[in-house]
C-alpha positions as CSV (number, residue, x, y, z in Angstrom):
1,M,25.7,-63.8,-103.7
2,T,23.9,-61.6,-106.3
3,R,25.0,-58.1,-106.8
4,R,22.1,-56.7,-104.8
5,T,22.7,-59.0,-101.8
6,P,25.4,-56.9,-100.1
7,Q,23.3,-53.7,-100.5
8,A,20.3,-55.5,-99.0
9,L,22.4,-56.7,-96.0
10,L,23.8,-53.3,-95.4
11,L,20.3,-51.7,-95.5
12,F,19.2,-54.5,-93.1
13,L,22.1,-53.7,-90.8
14,C,21.3,-50.0,-90.8
15,L,17.6,-50.4,-90.2
16,S,17.9,-53.2,-87.6
17,T,20.4,-51.0,-85.7
18,I,17.8,-48.2,-85.6
19,G,15.1,-50.7,-84.6
20,C,17.1,-52.3,-81.9
21,D,18.1,-49.0,-80.5
22,Q,14.6,-47.6,-80.4
23,V,13.1,-50.8,-78.9
24,S,15.8,-50.9,-76.3
25,K,15.3,-47.3,-75.3
26,N,11.5,-47.6,-75.1
27,T,12.0,-50.7,-73.0
28,A,14.5,-48.9,-70.7
29,T,12.1,-46.0,-70.4
30,A,9.2,-48.3,-69.5
31,F,11.0,-50.5,-67.0
32,L,14.0,-48.5,-65.7
33,S,12.9,-44.8,-65.5
34,T,11.3,-45.2,-62.1
35,R,13.8,-47.6,-60.6
36,E,17.2,-47.6,-59.1
37,A,20.0,-49.1,-61.1
38,V,19.6,-52.8,-61.8
39,P,22.9,-54.7,-61.4
40,I,23.6,-57.4,-64.0
41,V,27.2,-58.2,-63.0
42,K,27.7,-56.6,-59.6
43,G,30.3,-53.8,-59.7
44,V,30.8,-54.3,-63.4
45,F,27.7,-53.8,-65.5
46,E,24.2,-52.4,-64.6
47,L,21.2,-51.0,-66.3
48,C,20.7,-47.4,-65.2
49,Y,18.2,-45.0,-66.9
50,T,19.2,-41.5,-67.7
51,E,18.4,-38.8,-70.2
52,N,21.4,-37.2,-71.9
53,R,20.8,-33.7,-73.0
54,G,24.5,-33.3,-74.0
55,V,26.5,-35.3,-76.5
56,A,28.3,-38.6,-76.2
57,F,29.3,-39.4,-72.6
58,G,27.4,-36.4,-71.3
59,L,29.7,-33.8,-72.9
60,L,28.2,-30.3,-73.4
61,H,25.6,-30.9,-70.6
62,D,26.3,-27.4,-69.4
63,F,25.7,-25.8,-72.8
64,E,22.8,-23.2,-73.1
65,P,19.7,-25.5,-72.7
66,T,17.5,-23.7,-75.3
67,A,20.2,-23.7,-78.0
68,L,21.7,-27.1,-77.4
69,P,18.9,-29.2,-79.1
70,W,19.2,-27.0,-82.2
71,V,23.0,-27.1,-82.3
72,L,23.1,-30.9,-81.8
73,G,20.2,-31.5,-84.1
74,F,21.7,-29.6,-87.0
75,G,25.2,-30.9,-86.2
76,A,23.9,-34.5,-86.2
77,L,21.9,-34.0,-89.4
78,A,25.0,-32.5,-91.2
79,A,27.3,-35.3,-90.0
80,T,24.8,-38.0,-91.0
81,A,24.4,-36.4,-94.4
82,A,28.1,-36.2,-94.9
83,I,28.6,-39.8,-93.9
84,L,25.8,-40.9,-96.3
85,V,27.4,-39.0,-99.2
86,Y,30.8,-40.5,-98.3
87,W,29.2,-44.0,-98.1
88,W,27.7,-43.5,-101.5
89,Q,31.1,-42.4,-102.9
90,R,32.7,-45.5,-101.4
91,R,29.9,-47.9,-102.5
92,R,32.5,-50.1,-104.2
93,A,34.7,-50.4,-101.1
94,S,35.0,-53.6,-99.1
95,L,32.0,-55.0,-97.4
96,L,33.7,-54.4,-94.0
97,E,34.1,-50.7,-94.8
98,Q,30.5,-50.4,-96.0
99,A,29.2,-52.2,-92.9
100,S,31.0,-49.6,-90.8
101,Y,29.1,-46.8,-92.5
102,A,25.8,-48.7,-92.1
103,A,26.5,-49.1,-88.3
104,I,27.5,-45.5,-87.9
105,I,24.4,-44.2,-89.8
106,G,22.1,-46.6,-87.9
107,G,23.4,-45.3,-84.6
108,S,23.3,-41.7,-85.7
109,V,19.7,-42.0,-86.8
110,G,18.8,-43.8,-83.6
111,N,20.1,-41.1,-81.4
112,G,18.7,-38.4,-83.8
113,I,15.2,-39.8,-83.4
114,D,15.5,-39.2,-79.6
115,R,16.9,-35.7,-80.1
116,L,14.1,-34.7,-82.4
117,G,11.5,-36.1,-79.9
118,D,12.4,-34.2,-76.8
119,G,16.0,-32.9,-77.1
120,S,17.6,-35.7,-75.1
121,V,18.9,-39.2,-75.7
122,V,17.9,-42.1,-73.5
123,D,21.0,-43.9,-72.0
124,F,20.8,-47.0,-69.9
125,L,23.9,-49.2,-70.2
126,H,26.5,-48.6,-67.6
127,V,29.9,-50.4,-67.5
128,S,31.9,-49.5,-64.4
129,G,34.4,-46.7,-65.2
130,W,32.5,-45.6,-68.3
131,P,29.7,-43.0,-68.7
132,I,26.2,-44.4,-69.3
133,F,25.5,-45.2,-73.0
134,N,22.9,-46.9,-75.3
135,V,22.7,-49.3,-78.3
136,A,23.1,-46.4,-80.8
137,D,26.4,-45.4,-79.1
138,V,27.6,-49.0,-79.3
139,A,26.8,-49.1,-83.1
140,I,28.6,-45.8,-83.7
141,A,31.7,-46.9,-81.8
142,A,31.6,-50.4,-83.4
143,G,31.3,-48.8,-86.8
144,A,34.3,-46.5,-86.1
145,V,36.4,-49.5,-85.1
146,L,35.2,-51.5,-88.2
147,L,36.2,-48.5,-90.4
148,I,39.7,-48.4,-88.9
149,L,40.1,-52.1,-89.5
150,A,38.8,-51.8,-93.0
151,K,41.2,-48.9,-93.8
152,R,44.1,-50.9,-92.3
153,Q,43.2,-53.9,-94.5
154,A,42.8,-51.9,-97.7
155,P,45.7,-52.4,-100.1
156,A,48.2,-49.5,-100.1
157,A,48.0,-47.1,-103.0
158,P,50.7,-47.9,-105.6
159,V,53.8,-45.7,-105.3
160,S,54.4,-43.8,-108.5
161,D,57.8,-43.3,-110.0
162,P,59.6,-40.1,-108.8
163,P,59.3,-37.1,-111.2
164,A,62.0,-36.8,-113.9
165,G,65.1,-35.1,-112.6
166,F,64.3,-36.1,-108.9
167,D,67.4,-37.5,-107.2
168,S,66.5,-39.5,-104.1
169,R,70.1,-39.8,-102.8
């Protein structure tokens, strides 16, 4: 692989996450918004359209409706910017760690596009026992799991010698 290949793959992962999220939400809106839930695996998994005006898993849905889009919009923008800066600082990290940032950013931008549109996020995937979610939520969660795995695989920092005069007994 050339030096640019990993960066191109990460950019592709980020952009394809955004694209898949937006296409899936537009399809869900077109085909599910006027229907009852569509069972895929009865009692386990169904497609069920909803618009989430809160945050992940419907949290903050009782928050002041006029302020919530602004709070969430600026909060998401700040979090995405912070992750982008951190990703840049960690650009020499393992490919797994960088892939985690690409997935998280892709999911954040996907949900951010919805928030900027009308203040809500389209959710349509429902697994029994879980709140309804979407492709962007899956990308964010998968990115978080990948980040944990990458951090666990990273070699431990070398232990320095104790300071002079330090007695460990």
